[in-house]
mmCIF file of the N, C-alpha and C atoms, coordinates in Angstrom:
data_MODEL
# 
_entry.id   MODEL 
# 
loop_
_atom_site.group_PDB 
_atom_site.id 
_atom_site.type_symbol 
_atom_site.label_atom_id 
_atom_site.label_alt_id 
_atom_site.label_comp_id 
_atom_site.label_asym_id 
_atom_site.label_entity_id 
_atom_site.label_seq_id 
_atom_site.pdbx_PDB_ins_code 
_atom_site.Cartn_x 
_atom_site.Cartn_y 
_atom_site.Cartn_z 
_atom_site.occupancy 
_atom_site.B_iso_or_equiv 
_atom_site.pdbx_formal_charge 
_atom_site.auth_seq_id 
_atom_site.auth_comp_id 
_atom_site.auth_asym_id 
_atom_site.auth_atom_id 
_atom_site.pdbx_PDB_model_num 
ATOM 1   N N  . UNK A 1 1  ? 0.855   -1.176 0.000  1.00 0.00 ? 1  UNK A N  1 
ATOM 2   C CA . UNK A 1 1  ? 0.000   0.000  0.000  1.00 0.00 ? 1  UNK A CA 1 
ATOM 3   C C  . UNK A 1 1  ? 0.899   1.236  0.000  1.00 0.00 ? 1  UNK A C  1 
ATOM 4   N N  . UNK A 1 2  ? 0.556   2.198  -0.847 1.00 0.00 ? 2  UNK A N  1 
ATOM 5   C CA . UNK A 1 2  ? 1.338   3.424  -0.959 1.00 0.00 ? 2  UNK A CA 1 
ATOM 6   C C  . UNK A 1 2  ? 1.061   4.353  0.223  1.00 0.00 ? 2  UNK A C  1 
ATOM 7   N N  . UNK A 1 3  ? 2.005   5.238  0.481  1.00 0.00 ? 3  UNK A N  1 
ATOM 8   C CA . UNK A 1 3  ? 1.867   6.207  1.564  1.00 0.00 ? 3  UNK A CA 1 
ATOM 9   C C  . UNK A 1 3  ? 0.610   7.045  1.394  1.00 0.00 ? 3  UNK A C  1 
ATOM 10  N N  . UNK A 1 4  ? 0.343   7.486  0.183  1.00 0.00 ? 4  UNK A N  1 
ATOM 11  C CA . UNK A 1 4  ? -0.831  8.321  -0.061 1.00 0.00 ? 4  UNK A CA 1 
ATOM 12  C C  . UNK A 1 4  ? -2.120  7.579  0.271  1.00 0.00 ? 4  UNK A C  1 
ATOM 13  N N  . UNK A 1 5  ? -2.181  6.289  -0.020 1.00 0.00 ? 5  UNK A N  1 
ATOM 14  C CA . UNK A 1 5  ? -3.363  5.493  0.296  1.00 0.00 ? 5  UNK A CA 1 
ATOM 15  C C  . UNK A 1 5  ? -3.554  5.373  1.805  1.00 0.00 ? 5  UNK A C  1 
ATOM 16  N N  . UNK A 1 6  ? -2.462  5.203  2.515  1.00 0.00 ? 6  UNK A N  1 
ATOM 17  C CA . UNK A 1 6  ? -2.531  5.103  3.976  1.00 0.00 ? 6  UNK A CA 1 
ATOM 18  C C  . UNK A 1 6  ? -3.015  6.418  4.570  1.00 0.00 ? 6  UNK A C  1 
ATOM 19  N N  . UNK A 1 7  ? -2.441  7.532  4.113  1.00 0.00 ? 7  UNK A N  1 
ATOM 20  C CA . UNK A 1 7  ? -2.840  8.854  4.612  1.00 0.00 ? 7  UNK A CA 1 
ATOM 21  C C  . UNK A 1 7  ? -4.318  9.094  4.303  1.00 0.00 ? 7  UNK A C  1 
ATOM 22  N N  . UNK A 1 8  ? -4.757  8.749  3.099  1.00 0.00 ? 8  UNK A N  1 
ATOM 23  C CA . UNK A 1 8  ? -6.167  8.918  2.731  1.00 0.00 ? 8  UNK A CA 1 
ATOM 24  C C  . UNK A 1 8  ? -7.083  8.114  3.650  1.00 0.00 ? 8  UNK A C  1 
ATOM 25  N N  . UNK A 1 9  ? -6.734  6.871  3.918  1.00 0.00 ? 9  UNK A N  1 
ATOM 26  C CA . UNK A 1 9  ? -7.554  6.025  4.783  1.00 0.00 ? 9  UNK A CA 1 
ATOM 27  C C  . UNK A 1 9  ? -7.621  6.579  6.204  1.00 0.00 ? 9  UNK A C  1 
ATOM 28  N N  . UNK A 1 10 ? -6.502  7.039  6.716  1.00 0.00 ? 10 UNK A N  1 
ATOM 29  C CA . UNK A 1 10 ? -6.489  7.601  8.071  1.00 0.00 ? 10 UNK A CA 1 
ATOM 30  C C  . UNK A 1 10 ? -7.315  8.878  8.117  1.00 0.00 ? 10 UNK A C  1 
ATOM 31  N N  . UNK A 1 11 ? -7.198  9.733  7.098  1.00 0.00 ? 11 UNK A N  1 
ATOM 32  C CA . UNK A 1 11 ? -7.997  10.964 7.038  1.00 0.00 ? 11 UNK A CA 1 
ATOM 33  C C  . UNK A 1 11 ? -9.485  10.638 7.055  1.00 0.00 ? 11 UNK A C  1 
ATOM 34  N N  . UNK A 1 12 ? -9.877  9.661  6.267  1.00 0.00 ? 12 UNK A N  1 
ATOM 35  C CA . UNK A 1 12 ? -11.288 9.267  6.214  1.00 0.00 ? 12 UNK A CA 1 
ATOM 36  C C  . UNK A 1 12 ? -11.739 8.746  7.572  1.00 0.00 ? 12 UNK A C  1 
ATOM 37  N N  . UNK A 1 13 ? -10.931 7.890  8.168  1.00 0.00 ? 13 UNK A N  1 
ATOM 38  C CA . UNK A 1 13 ? -11.281 7.302  9.469  1.00 0.00 ? 13 UNK A CA 1 
ATOM 39  C C  . UNK A 1 13 ? -11.357 8.360  10.571 1.00 0.00 ? 13 UNK A C  1 
ATOM 40  N N  . UNK A 1 14 ? -10.439 9.329  10.538 1.00 0.00 ? 14 UNK A N  1 
ATOM 41  C CA . UNK A 1 14 ? -10.391 10.378 11.559 1.00 0.00 ? 14 UNK A CA 1 
ATOM 42  C C  . UNK A 1 14 ? -11.370 11.521 11.271 1.00 0.00 ? 14 UNK A C  1 
ATOM 43  N N  . UNK A 1 15 ? -11.903 11.573 10.061 1.00 0.00 ? 15 UNK A N  1 
ATOM 44  C CA . UNK A 1 15 ? -12.810 12.654 9.687  1.00 0.00 ? 15 UNK A CA 1 
ATOM 45  C C  . UNK A 1 15 ? -12.091 13.972 9.469  1.00 0.00 ? 15 UNK A C  1 
ATOM 46  N N  . UNK A 1 16 ? -10.850 13.896 8.978  1.00 0.00 ? 16 UNK A N  1 
ATOM 47  C CA . UNK A 1 16 ? -10.026 15.076 8.738  1.00 0.00 ? 16 UNK A CA 1 
ATOM 48  C C  . UNK A 1 16 ? -9.831  15.228 7.234  1.00 0.00 ? 16 UNK A C  1 
ATOM 49  N N  . UNK A 1 17 ? -10.061 16.420 6.721  1.00 0.00 ? 17 UNK A N  1 
ATOM 50  C CA . UNK A 1 17 ? -9.792  16.643 5.300  1.00 0.00 ? 17 UNK A CA 1 
ATOM 51  C C  . UNK A 1 17 ? -8.291  16.805 5.105  1.00 0.00 ? 17 UNK A C  1 
ATOM 52  N N  . UNK A 1 18 ? -7.838  16.558 3.887  1.00 0.00 ? 18 UNK A N  1 
ATOM 53  C CA . UNK A 1 18 ? -6.407  16.727 3.602  1.00 0.00 ? 18 UNK A CA 1 
ATOM 54  C C  . UNK A 1 18 ? -6.018  18.198 3.690  1.00 0.00 ? 18 UNK A C  1 
ATOM 55  N N  . UNK A 1 19 ? -6.950  19.092 3.411  1.00 0.00 ? 19 UNK A N  1 
ATOM 56  C CA . UNK A 1 19 ? -6.679  20.528 3.544  1.00 0.00 ? 19 UNK A CA 1 
ATOM 57  C C  . UNK A 1 19 ? -6.442  20.878 5.015  1.00 0.00 ? 19 UNK A C  1 
ATOM 58  N N  . UNK A 1 20 ? -7.247  20.315 5.903  1.00 0.00 ? 20 UNK A N  1 
ATOM 59  C CA . UNK A 1 20 ? -7.064  20.542 7.339  1.00 0.00 ? 20 UNK A CA 1 
ATOM 60  C C  . UNK A 1 20 ? -5.741  19.947 7.814  1.00 0.00 ? 20 UNK A C  1 
ATOM 61  N N  . UNK A 1 21 ? -5.412  18.772 7.317  1.00 0.00 ? 21 UNK A N  1 
ATOM 62  C CA . UNK A 1 21 ? -4.143  18.141 7.669  1.00 0.00 ? 21 UNK A CA 1 
ATOM 63  C C  . UNK A 1 21 ? -2.975  19.014 7.228  1.00 0.00 ? 21 UNK A C  1 
ATOM 64  N N  . UNK A 1 22 ? -3.048  19.542 6.013  1.00 0.00 ? 22 UNK A N  1 
ATOM 65  C CA . UNK A 1 22 ? -1.986  20.415 5.505  1.00 0.00 ? 22 UNK A CA 1 
ATOM 66  C C  . UNK A 1 22 ? -1.839  21.634 6.405  1.00 0.00 ? 22 UNK A C  1 
ATOM 67  N N  . UNK A 1 23 ? -2.967  22.209 6.823  1.00 0.00 ? 23 UNK A N  1 
ATOM 68  C CA . UNK A 1 23 ? -2.936  23.382 7.706  1.00 0.00 ? 23 UNK A CA 1 
ATOM 69  C C  . UNK A 1 23 ? -2.251  23.036 9.022  1.00 0.00 ? 23 UNK A C  1 
ATOM 70  N N  . UNK A 1 24 ? -2.586  21.886 9.580  1.00 0.00 ? 24 UNK A N  1 
ATOM 71  C CA . UNK A 1 24 ? -1.967  21.447 10.843 1.00 0.00 ? 24 UNK A CA 1 
ATOM 72  C C  . UNK A 1 24 ? -0.468  21.228 10.695 1.00 0.00 ? 24 UNK A C  1 
ATOM 73  N N  . UNK A 1 25 ? -0.049  20.809 9.500  1.00 0.00 ? 25 UNK A N  1 
ATOM 74  C CA . UNK A 1 25 ? 1.370   20.564 9.240  1.00 0.00 ? 25 UNK A CA 1 
ATOM 75  C C  . UNK A 1 25 ? 2.118   21.826 8.854  1.00 0.00 ? 25 UNK A C  1 
ATOM 76  N N  . UNK A 1 26 ? 1.399   22.926 8.640  1.00 0.00 ? 26 UNK A N  1 
ATOM 77  C CA . UNK A 1 26 ? 2.055   24.167 8.232  1.00 0.00 ? 26 UNK A CA 1 
ATOM 78  C C  . UNK A 1 26 ? 2.374   24.200 6.747  1.00 0.00 ? 26 UNK A C  1 
ATOM 79  N N  . UNK A 1 27 ? 1.607   23.458 5.957  1.00 0.00 ? 27 UNK A N  1 
ATOM 80  C CA . UNK A 1 27 ? 1.808   23.401 4.513  1.00 0.00 ? 27 UNK A CA 1 
ATOM 81  C C  . UNK A 1 27 ? 0.596   23.976 3.798  1.00 0.00 ? 27 UNK A C  1 
ATOM 82  N N  . UNK A 1 28 ? 0.800   24.374 2.556  1.00 0.00 ? 28 UNK A N  1 
ATOM 83  C CA . UNK A 1 28 ? -0.327  24.704 1.697  1.00 0.00 ? 28 UNK A CA 1 
ATOM 84  C C  . UNK A 1 28 ? -0.957  23.386 1.257  1.00 0.00 ? 28 UNK A C  1 
ATOM 85  N N  . UNK A 1 29 ? -2.281  23.346 1.115  1.00 0.00 ? 29 UNK A N  1 
ATOM 86  C CA . UNK A 1 29 ? -2.915  22.101 0.662  1.00 0.00 ? 29 UNK A CA 1 
ATOM 87  C C  . UNK A 1 29 ? -2.330  21.577 -0.650 1.00 0.00 ? 29 UNK A C  1 
ATOM 88  N N  . UNK A 1 30 ? -2.045  22.468 -1.597 1.00 0.00 ? 30 UNK A N  1 
ATOM 89  C CA . UNK A 1 30 ? -1.496  22.025 -2.884 1.00 0.00 ? 30 UNK A CA 1 
ATOM 90  C C  . UNK A 1 30 ? -0.140  21.337 -2.706 1.00 0.00 ? 30 UNK A C  1 
ATOM 91  N N  . UNK A 1 31 ? 0.636   21.800 -1.743 1.00 0.00 ? 31 UNK A N  1 
ATOM 92  C CA . UNK A 1 31 ? 1.938   21.189 -1.480 1.00 0.00 ? 31 UNK A CA 1 
ATOM 93  C C  . UNK A 1 31 ? 1.767   19.768 -0.935 1.00 0.00 ? 31 UNK A C  1 
ATOM 94  N N  . UNK A 1 32 ? 0.814   19.600 -0.022 1.00 0.00 ? 32 UNK A N  1 
ATOM 95  C CA . UNK A 1 32 ? 0.561   18.268 0.524  1.00 0.00 ? 32 UNK A CA 1 
ATOM 96  C C  . UNK A 1 32 ? 0.029   17.338 -0.562 1.00 0.00 ? 32 UNK A C  1 
ATOM 97  N N  . UNK A 1 33 ? -0.906  17.826 -1.383 1.00 0.00 ? 33 UNK A N  1 
ATOM 98  C CA . UNK A 1 33 ? -1.455  17.002 -2.464 1.00 0.00 ? 33 UNK A CA 1 
ATOM 99  C C  . UNK A 1 33 ? -0.351  16.552 -3.419 1.00 0.00 ? 33 UNK A C  1 
ATOM 100 N N  . UNK A 1 34 ? 0.567   17.472 -3.730 1.00 0.00 ? 34 UNK A N  1 
ATOM 101 C CA . UNK A 1 34 ? 1.670   17.150 -4.633 1.00 0.00 ? 34 UNK A CA 1 
ATOM 102 C C  . UNK A 1 34 ? 2.563   16.071 -4.033 1.00 0.00 ? 34 UNK A C  1 
ATOM 103 N N  . UNK A 1 35 ? 2.877   16.217 -2.754 1.00 0.00 ? 35 UNK A N  1 
ATOM 104 C CA . UNK A 1 35 ? 3.721   15.218 -2.086 1.00 0.00 ? 35 UNK A CA 1 
ATOM 105 C C  . UNK A 1 35 ? 3.040   13.856 -2.060 1.00 0.00 ? 35 UNK A C  1 
ATOM 106 N N  . UNK A 1 36 ? 1.736   13.841 -1.820 1.00 0.00 ? 36 UNK A N  1 
ATOM 107 C CA . UNK A 1 36 ? 1.011   12.574 -1.779 1.00 0.00 ? 36 UNK A CA 1 
ATOM 108 C C  . UNK A 1 36 ? 0.904   11.942 -3.164 1.00 0.00 ? 36 UNK A C  1 
ATOM 109 N N  . UNK A 1 37 ? 0.653   12.762 -4.176 1.00 0.00 ? 37 UNK A N  1 
ATOM 110 C CA . UNK A 1 37 ? 0.499   12.215 -5.528 1.00 0.00 ? 37 UNK A CA 1 
ATOM 111 C C  . UNK A 1 37 ? 1.817   11.671 -6.069 1.00 0.00 ? 37 UNK A C  1 
ATOM 112 N N  . UNK A 1 38 ? 2.906   12.291 -5.682 1.00 0.00 ? 38 UNK A N  1 
ATOM 113 C CA . UNK A 1 38 ? 4.225   11.837 -6.150 1.00 0.00 ? 38 UNK A CA 1 
ATOM 114 C C  . UNK A 1 38 ? 4.848   10.822 -5.202 1.00 0.00 ? 38 UNK A C  1 
ATOM 115 N N  . UNK A 1 39 ? 4.189   10.580 -4.069 1.00 0.00 ? 39 UNK A N  1 
ATOM 116 C CA . UNK A 1 39 ? 4.704   9.682  -3.042 1.00 0.00 ? 39 UNK A CA 1 
ATOM 117 C C  . UNK A 1 39 ? 6.127   10.101 -2.653 1.00 0.00 ? 39 UNK A C  1 
ATOM 118 N N  . UNK A 1 40 ? 6.278   11.428 -2.407 1.00 0.00 ? 40 UNK A N  1 
ATOM 119 C CA . UNK A 1 40 ? 7.611   11.975 -2.157 1.00 0.00 ? 40 UNK A CA 1 
ATOM 120 C C  . UNK A 1 40 ? 7.756   12.594 -0.765 1.00 0.00 ? 40 UNK A C  1 
ATOM 121 N N  . UNK A 1 41 ? 7.031   12.064 0.219  1.00 0.00 ? 41 UNK A N  1 
ATOM 122 C CA . UNK A 1 41 ? 7.157   12.589 1.579  1.00 0.00 ? 41 UNK A CA 1 
ATOM 123 C C  . UNK A 1 41 ? 8.421   12.038 2.216  1.00 0.00 ? 41 UNK A C  1 
ATOM 124 N N  . UNK A 1 42 ? 9.135   12.893 2.919  1.00 0.00 ? 42 UNK A N  1 
ATOM 125 C CA . UNK A 1 42 ? 10.289  12.424 3.668  1.00 0.00 ? 42 UNK A CA 1 
ATOM 126 C C  . UNK A 1 42 ? 9.788   11.731 4.932  1.00 0.00 ? 42 UNK A C  1 
ATOM 127 N N  . UNK A 1 43 ? 10.672  11.013 5.581  1.00 0.00 ? 43 UNK A N  1 
ATOM 128 C CA . UNK A 1 43 ? 10.294  10.321 6.811  1.00 0.00 ? 43 UNK A CA 1 
ATOM 129 C C  . UNK A 1 43 ? 9.823   11.310 7.866  1.00 0.00 ? 43 UNK A C  1 
ATOM 130 N N  . UNK A 1 44 ? 10.508  12.449 7.970  1.00 0.00 ? 44 UNK A N  1 
ATOM 131 C CA . UNK A 1 44 ? 10.132  13.463 8.952  1.00 0.00 ? 44 UNK A CA 1 
ATOM 132 C C  . UNK A 1 44 ? 8.748   14.037 8.661  1.00 0.00 ? 44 UNK A C  1 
ATOM 133 N N  . UNK A 1 45 ? 8.454   14.286 7.381  1.00 0.00 ? 45 UNK A N  1 
ATOM 134 C CA . UNK A 1 45 ? 7.139   14.791 7.006  1.00 0.00 ? 45 UNK A CA 1 
ATOM 135 C C  . UNK A 1 45 ? 6.051   13.765 7.300  1.00 0.00 ? 45 UNK A C  1 
ATOM 136 N N  . UNK A 1 46 ? 6.331   12.512 7.011  1.00 0.00 ? 46 UNK A N  1 
ATOM 137 C CA . UNK A 1 46 ? 5.367   11.456 7.290  1.00 0.00 ? 46 UNK A CA 1 
ATOM 138 C C  . UNK A 1 46 ? 5.120   11.331 8.788  1.00 0.00 ? 46 UNK A C  1 
ATOM 139 N N  . UNK A 1 47 ? 6.185   11.405 9.564  1.00 0.00 ? 47 UNK A N  1 
ATOM 140 C CA . UNK A 1 47 ? 6.055   11.339 11.014 1.00 0.00 ? 47 UNK A CA 1 
ATOM 141 C C  . UNK A 1 47 ? 5.232   12.507 11.545 1.00 0.00 ? 47 UNK A C  1 
ATOM 142 N N  . UNK A 1 48 ? 5.488   13.710 11.057 1.00 0.00 ? 48 UNK A N  1 
ATOM 143 C CA . UNK A 1 48 ? 4.724   14.893 11.464 1.00 0.00 ? 48 UNK A CA 1 
ATOM 144 C C  . UNK A 1 48 ? 3.263   14.759 11.060 1.00 0.00 ? 48 UNK A C  1 
ATOM 145 N N  . UNK A 1 49 ? 3.043   14.227 9.864  1.00 0.00 ? 49 UNK A N  1 
ATOM 146 C CA . UNK A 1 49 ? 1.686   14.017 9.374  1.00 0.00 ? 49 UNK A CA 1 
ATOM 147 C C  . UNK A 1 49 ? 0.930   13.066 10.286 1.00 0.00 ? 49 UNK A C  1 
ATOM 148 N N  . UNK A 1 50 ? 1.517   11.957 10.631 1.00 0.00 ? 50 UNK A N  1 
ATOM 149 C CA . UNK A 1 50 ? 0.876   10.976 11.492 1.00 0.00 ? 50 UNK A CA 1 
ATOM 150 C C  . UNK A 1 50 ? 0.642   11.522 12.902 1.00 0.00 ? 50 UNK A C  1 
ATOM 151 N N  . UNK A 1 51 ? 1.592   12.283 13.410 1.00 0.00 ? 51 UNK A N  1 
ATOM 152 C CA . UNK A 1 51 ? 1.430   12.900 14.730 1.00 0.00 ? 51 UNK A CA 1 
ATOM 153 C C  . UNK A 1 51 ? 0.240   13.869 14.740 1.00 0.00 ? 51 UNK A C  1 
ATOM 154 N N  . UNK A 1 52 ? 0.087   14.630 13.663 1.00 0.00 ? 52 UNK A N  1 
ATOM 155 C CA . UNK A 1 52 ? -1.018  15.589 13.563 1.00 0.00 ? 52 UNK A CA 1 
ATOM 156 C C  . UNK A 1 52 ? -2.368  14.905 13.465 1.00 0.00 ? 52 UNK A C  1 
ATOM 157 N N  . UNK A 1 53 ? -2.374  13.660 13.025 1.00 0.00 ? 53 UNK A N  1 
ATOM 158 C CA . UNK A 1 53 ? -3.622  12.911 12.934 1.00 0.00 ? 53 UNK A CA 1 
ATOM 159 C C  . UNK A 1 53 ? -3.862  12.064 14.186 1.00 0.00 ? 53 UNK A C  1 
ATOM 160 N N  . UNK A 1 54 ? -2.928  12.108 15.124 1.00 0.00 ? 54 UNK A N  1 
ATOM 161 C CA . UNK A 1 54 ? -3.091  11.368 16.364 1.00 0.00 ? 54 UNK A CA 1 
ATOM 162 C C  . UNK A 1 54 ? -2.770  9.891  16.237 1.00 0.00 ? 54 UNK A C  1 
ATOM 163 N N  . UNK A 1 55 ? -1.967  9.540  15.258 1.00 0.00 ? 55 UNK A N  1 
ATOM 164 C CA . UNK A 1 55 ? -1.597  8.132  15.035 1.00 0.00 ? 55 UNK A CA 1 
ATOM 165 C C  . UNK A 1 55 ? -0.205  7.918  15.601 1.00 0.00 ? 55 UNK A C  1 
ATOM 166 N N  . UNK A 1 56 ? -0.062  6.905  16.434 1.00 0.00 ? 56 UNK A N  1 
ATOM 167 C CA . UNK A 1 56 ? 1.253   6.576  16.970 1.00 0.00 ? 56 UNK A CA 1 
ATOM 168 C C  . UNK A 1 56 ? 1.762   5.324  16.294 1.00 0.00 ? 56 UNK A C  1 
ATOM 169 N N  . UNK A 1 57 ? 3.058   5.323  16.033 1.00 0.00 ? 57 UNK A N  1 
ATOM 170 C CA . UNK A 1 57 ? 3.680   4.186  15.347 1.00 0.00 ? 57 UNK A CA 1 
ATOM 171 C C  . UNK A 1 57 ? 4.590   3.483  16.300 1.00 0.00 ? 57 UNK A C  1 
# 
């Protein structure tokens, strides 16, 4: 499963839009969408993303 698919599933489960997630991460929504579509998130960005959604790894 790709990172973008995992993030999408967690957003749906948590009831958080990707725009809201981007805001919480300090990113523009278009920047987050681009990173997800290209599957180009760094480990630190992914960790920050998961922390903002309340997911612990």
